[in-house]
C-alpha positions as CSV (number, residue, x, y, z in Angstrom):
1,M,94.0,96.4,108.8
2,K,94.0,94.1,111.9
3,L,97.4,92.8,113.0
4,G,96.1,90.6,115.8
5,G,96.2,87.4,113.6
6,L,99.8,87.8,112.6
7,P,102.7,86.0,114.3
8,S,104.3,88.2,116.9
9,G,107.6,88.7,115.1
10,I,105.9,90.0,111.9
11,R,103.5,92.2,114.0
12,R,106.5,93.7,115.8
13,L,108.3,94.3,112.5
14,I,105.2,96.1,111.0
15,I,104.7,98.2,114.0
16,G,108.4,99.0,114.2
17,V,108.5,100.1,110.6
18,V,105.3,102.2,110.7
19,G,106.0,103.7,114.1
20,G,109.6,104.4,113.3
21,T,108.7,106.1,110.0
22,V,106.1,108.3,111.7
23,L,108.7,109.2,114.4
24,L,111.4,110.0,111.8
25,I,108.9,112.2,109.9
26,G,108.2,114.0,113.2
27,I,111.9,114.5,113.9
28,A,112.3,115.9,110.4
29,L,109.4,118.3,111.0
30,I,111.4,119.9,113.8
31,V,113.4,121.7,111.2
32,L,110.8,121.6,108.4
33,P,107.5,123.4,108.6
34,G,104.9,121.1,110.2
35,P,103.4,119.9,113.4
36,A,106.4,118.0,114.9
37,V,104.8,118.4,118.4
38,V,101.9,116.3,117.2
39,V,103.6,113.8,114.9
40,I,106.4,112.7,117.3
41,P,104.1,111.6,120.1
42,V,101.9,109.7,117.6
43,G,105.0,107.8,116.4
44,L,106.0,107.0,119.9
45,A,102.5,105.9,120.8
46,I,102.5,103.5,117.8
47,L,105.9,102.1,118.9
48,A,104.7,101.9,122.5
49,T,102.1,99.2,121.6
50,E,105.0,96.8,121.2
51,F,108.2,98.2,122.7
52,A,108.9,98.9,126.4
53,W,111.4,101.7,125.7
54,A,108.8,103.6,123.8
55,R,106.3,103.1,126.6
56,R,108.8,104.7,129.0
57,Y,109.1,107.8,126.7
58,V,105.4,108.1,126.4
59,H,105.0,107.9,130.2
60,K,107.7,110.6,130.7
61,A,106.0,112.8,128.1
62,R,102.7,112.5,130.0
63,E,104.4,113.4,133.2
64,L,106.0,116.5,131.6
65,L,102.6,117.5,130.2
66,E,100.9,117.2,133.6
67,K,103.7,119.3,135.2
68,A,103.2,121.9,132.4
69,K,99.4,122.0,133.0
70,K,99.9,122.6,136.7
71,K,102.2,125.6,136.0
72,I,99.6,127.3,133.8
């Protein structure tokens, strides 16, 4: 499904709902059995395509990952 042709408000709404749902599932997987470590960044990456606050979290997560790689 290509969202490029939609008006920006509808596109933001769809991305917000899909990304928010994936993020909430990831948060639930923290206490439920499942790959929360994978699902949460995917939800943030979806949200980061439209929202600056999510882009900041993705950037911080990448920095933390790089620091962790250097320590190993």
